[in-house]
N, C-alpha and C positions, 0 to 999 in steps of 0.2 A: 634921103630916098623915100619916095612915096609908095606906101603899101596899099593895094586895093583888096578890100575884104571880100568882094564877089567877083573873082576872076572867072573867065569863061571855062577854064578847066575844072575849077571847083564846082561850078554849077552843073557841069556834065556828069560828074561823079554822083552828085546828090540825086539827079534825075534817074540814073541807072539803078541806084540802090532802092529808090521808091518803087520802081517797077517790079523789083524782086519780092517785095513784101506782099503777102495775101491780104485781101480785103477782110474786114471784120466779119461780115455776113457769111462769106465763104468758109471762114475758119470754124464758125459755129456749126455749119451743116456737115462738114466733112470729117471733123475730128470727134470720135466717140468719147464719151465720158470714161474716166478711169474705172476699171473693174471693181476696185474696192469701194467705190462710192455708189454703186448701183445695186440695189437689193433685188433678189429674184422675185418675180411675181407669182403669187400662189394661185394655181388654177384648179378647178374641180377635178378630182381623181375619178377616172372611170371605174365602173363596178368590177371589172376584171383586172384592175391594177393591183400589184402587190405592194409591199412596203417600199418607200422612197429612201434613197441614201443621200448623204450630204456631199458626195463628190460630183455633183453637177450633171444631172441629165441622164444617168443610167437607171433605168426603171426595170425591175424584175417582175414580170407578169405572173399571175397566178396560173398554176397548172390547170389544164383543161380537165373537165370531169371525165373525159374518156380515159385519162391516164390513171384514175383511181380504180382500185379493185371493186368489182361489182359485188353487192351483198348477196348472200345465199338466198335461194328462192324460199318463200314462206311455206311452212308445212301445210298440207291440205287439211281442211277442217274435218274433224271427226264426224262420221255420219251419225245422225241422231236417230236412235231406235226407240220407238214408243211402244210401251206395253199396251195390250188391248184395253180399251176403255180408260186409258191413262192411269191404270192401277199401279200401285207400288208393291213390288215383291222383294222379299229378303231371303237369301239362301245361306245357310250355315252348314259347312261340311265338317262333320265330326269323324275322327278316327276312332272306331269302336274299340273299347277296352272292356273286357268282361272279368269280373271278380267273382269267384265261387268260394263260398265258405264251406269247407269240408271238415268233418270230424271223423276220426278213426278211433273206435272203441272196441274193447274186447267183449265178446258176447257174454262171457261167464261173469265177469266182475264189473262190466261197464266202465272200465278204466280207460282214460285217454292214452293213446299210443304215441309217445314222443319219438323224436330222432329220425323221422322219415326224410329222405332226400328228394330233391326235385325230380330226379330220374325214376323215382318210385311211383310217381303219379302219371296216369294216362287219362287224359280228358278227351272224350268223344262228343262232338257237337253234330247232331243229326247223323251219327255214325262215322264222322270224319275226324281223324286224330288232329289235335291242336298242339301247337308249340307253346309251352309255358314260358313266360318271360320272368316270372318270379314266384317263389314259394316261401312263405314266411308263417311263423306261429304268432298269433296275437293273444294277449291276455289283457282284456279291457273291462271296464265297468259295464254294467248292463242297463238297458232301458227297457222295462217290461211292464206289461199290463196283466194283472191278475183278473181274469174273467171267470166269475164264480156263479154257478147255478144255485140260486137261493129261492126256492119255491115251496109252497105248502103242499107237498105231495108225499114225502116220506121222511120220517125222522132219521132213518139210517143214511139216506143220501145226504141230508144236511150235516149229520155227524161226520161222515167221511170227508165232506167238503171242508168243514172247519178244521179237522185234523191236518189235511193236506195243506191248506193255506197257512196254517200255523207253522208247519215245518219249512215251507218256502220262506216265510217271513224270517225265521231264524237263520236262514242261509244268506240273507242280504248283507251287503257290506256298506260301509259309510258313504261310498261314492256311487252307489247304485240308485237309480231313479225308478220309482214304481208308482203305478196308478192302480186303484182298486175299483172294479166295476162289477156289479151284480146284474142278474137278469131273471125275470120270470115272464110275465106278459109283456113287460117293457124293460128297457135298459136303464140302470141307475148308476150314476157316477158317485161313488162314496168319497173319493179323493182323487185329485188330479196328480200329475207326476210330481213326486217329491222325494227327497233323500232323507227326510225326517222320519225315523223309524217310529217315533211316538205317534205321529199322525197316522201312519199305516196301522199301527196297533189299535188305535181308537176306532178306525174304520172297520177292522175285523171284529172288534168287540161289540160293535153295534148290530151285528147279525144275530138277532134274538128271535124276533117274530116275523115270519115270512108273510107276504101278501097273497098274491095270486098263486094258483096251483099250476098254471100253464108254464111251459118252458119253451120259449121261442128262441131256440139256439141259433138258427140260421140268421134271423134278423139281428140278434145281438152280436154275432161274430162279424157280420157285414159292417155294422156301425163301428165296431172296434177297429177293424182294418181300415176303414175310411178315416178315422181319427189319427191313427198312427202313421198313415201314409204322408201326413203333413210334417212329420218330424224327420229331420235328416239323420242318416246313419242307420246302423243295424238295430232293429227292435225285436222284442220277443213277446209272445202271448202265451201265458200260462193258463190254459183252459182246464178248469176243474169242473167236471160235468158228468152227468149220466149219459150224455150223448143223444138223449131223446129230444125230439122237436114235436110240438103240438100244433100251434096255429101261426107259424111264421108266414109272412107275405111272400117270402122268397122260397123257391123250390130248391131241392138239393143240387140240381144242375147249375142253377144260377150262383149259389154260394160256392160251389166248386170252381166255377169260372172266376169268381172274385178272388178266391184263395190263390188260384193259379196265376192271376195277373198281379198279385201283391209282390212288390220288390222290397228286398232288404227286411223281410219279416219272416221269423221262424216261430212255428207254433209247437208247443209241447202240451200234450194232453194227459190228464190223470183221470181215469174213469172211476166214478163212484158207484157203489152198490154191488161190487163184485162178490162180496161175502154173502149178502142177502139173496142174491140171485143164485149163488151156489147152493144155499140151503133150500130155497124154494124149488130149485130144479130137480131135487130128488123125490118130489111128491108124485110125479107121473101125472097122467091124464092130459086131456086136450088143453085145459087152461095152462098147464105147465109148459106144454110145447109152444104155445103162442108167446108166453112170457120169454121163453128161451130165444125164440126167433127175434122178438123185439129187442132183447138185450144184445144179441149178436149183431143185429143191424146197427144199433146205436154205437157199439164198440167199433164196428167197422168204419163208421163215419168219423169217429175220433182218430182212428189210425190213418185214415186217408188225409185228413187235415194236416196231421203231423208229417207224414211221408212226402206230401207235395211241397212242403216248405223246408225240408231238411231237418225236421225235428224228430222227437221220439214220443212214443205213446206207452203209457203204463196203466195197468189195472190191478193195483195191489189188493190182496185179500185181507191183509191184516195191517193194523196201524204200525206194527214194528218194521214193516218193509219201507215205510215212508222215508226214513233217513237215507237209506241206500238209493231210493228213487231220486231224491233231490240232490244227492251227492253226484249221481250220474248226470243230472241236468246241469249242475254247476260245472262239472268237468267239460261238458259239451259246449256250454255257452261262454266259458271263460278261457278255454284252450281250444283254438281252432287253427286249422291250416287255411290260409288265404291263398288261393290259386289265381294267378293273373295271366291272361293271354289275349292276343288279338285274333279274333275269329277269322278263319279263312273265308267265310261268307260275310263280306263287309257291306252288304246291301242294307240300307235303312228302309226296309219294307214293312216294318211293324209285325212281322211274322213271329210265331212262337218257335224257339229253337230248343230242341230236346238235348239235354246234357247228361252225360253219364261219367262218373269218376271211378277209375279202377286203380288198383295197386299192382305193380309189376316189378320183377327183379331186373337185374342188369341185362338179361337176355330177352326181356320182353314177355316172359311167362308170368302167370299169376303169382303174386307174392305169397309165400308161406311163412307163417309165424310159429314160433315154438317158445316154450317157457325155459327156465333154467335147467330143467331136467330133460329137455329135448322133446317134450310132448307137444304135439301140434295144438295151436290155439286158433279158435275161430274168431273172426273179427267182422265188424260191420262198418261200412262207409256211409256216413250220413251227410247228404248234400241235396240241395234242391234239384228237381229233375229238369229244370229249364228256365228260360227267361224270354221276355218279349223284346225283340229288336226295336230300335227307335224308328220313328216315322220319318219319311224323306224330308218333309218341310215342317218346321215348327214356328 
């Protein structure tokens, strides 16, 4: 049996199968490449685009600025105020505090009166009662100037001065600072402030031969106050003098104004020539009357210097009274009540405020003192009579 390799039926099946197969070009255009073989194309990211993710095509855009909270408005600029002529001014406000050194002594013995309470003190400033914030007793070393009249006018005056200065020198303590100054026509500094007693003793021993006979007390006291004003703290001037002034450039009114304006300075005066004036005063006549008037005026000046600064004034007749005099001075300057208050008048106007210190009992009446036997004792309150308020601008 003969077999035909290309029968009509077989050819027909091959032709139909060929029609069903796609052409090669059409297959390349219609079939996309597999997803895993095609890499994503990187395109430029717009400015407002957020971060891209790897899960194909989801893009989170950045929030619009309208969604963000608005910042607070800026504070307005501080107005610029210019001083006239572009000057610079400084203002310091001080809360005024006043310290008053008060000494209470018995008139008979000149002894310091201890044990007083704050409610025993009444301070009046220009007549207005003040409220004390503290009252304390201070015992401190002293800083003093011995201002001595040393002029060629009278041996008796020089002898009284030397005796008085010697007794004050003996009352000094190791921690006291003292300067020695003499005056006649001019002022002479024998030694500056020192706590060396040998130096002070040598200065006093050098007072042998006086120079001029003039006694310019006002000028000497003014220069001394000017020097001690530069030293901080409480200062004392021990003025041993006859009280007479001859040719000073300053008048009495000017030196009183300077004494009044001196702060933290207390003047103690020891008048010389009391005994010789007492002897001469008994002679009578016109000359005796003039001498008496001159002496009284000189002593009154010394008392005024002391009272204006809260000090004491003495005119001992005999040398034997000097130990008691300087014992009273030491009690006064080493034992003091320090009264502190804030004035009701707190204006810094530079005005002078008059101050008066009184002692009262629990009911506000004047305080009465008595000794152990019940006898009344008179006392004195030694304190300066005022102070100058500060100026408004310094």
